[in-house]
N, C-alpha and C positions, 0 to 999 in steps of 0.2 A: 648821545651825539656821536656823529661821526666825525673824528677830528681830521679825516682827510678832507673834508668838505667846508670845515668851519674857517672862518674870515680870520686872516691872520693880520695884524695892523702893519707889520712890517712890508706886507705883501705892495707891490708898486701902486701907487696912485697919483695921478698926474697932478702939478702942482701949476701948470700954466704958465710959471714965471720964466720960465726958458724962452728967451727971445732967438734961440735958434730954432725952434720948431716952426715950421710953415704952417699957414693957415689949414692945409690939407691935413697935416700931421695933428694938429689941435683938435679938428673935428674928428678926425680918427680915434683919438686918445678919449676924446668925450664918450664916442660911441663904446668903446671898449669897457670904460670905467662904468658907464651906465648898464652894460649886459651884467657885469660881476655884480654891481650893487643890486640889480633887479633878483638876481640868481640866489645871493646870500639873504635877501629880505624876505622874498619868498619861502626860502628854506627854514629861516628865523621864526617866522610867521607860523608855519605849520608846525614846529617843533613846540611853540609856545603854544599852541592850540591844544595840542596833544599832552602838555605838562598840566595845562589847565584841567582838561578832562579828567586825566589821572588824578587830580588833586596833589600833584607833587610840587609843593610850594618852593623848595629849595631849587629844583630843576628851573621853574619858572623866573625865579632871581636871577638864576645864572645867565640863562637866555634872555631875559629881558635887558641884563647889563650888556649882553654882546649887541643885542639888537640896537641899542643906545650908541654903544660904540661905533657901528656901521653907519649908523645916521650921520654921527659927528664927522667920522673919516671921509664920506661920500657928500658932505654939505654942499660942496661946491655944484652938485648936479641938483640940488633944490632951489 
């Protein structure tokens, strides 16, 4: 796995609890968050498929855990 592109939980993800954001800023943040989510989701799904095809159980479990973390981190989009 290329760690340069891996999802890092400490990366900024909006919480929408800030009342200082305008409606337009909130919409823009949703668009950015959605793009980041889709990118990482697609990447992880492809890597999971490759791990399954190779029969690499350890990598599959690691990637599946990352995928579940991603879904949790971006649950506000679903």
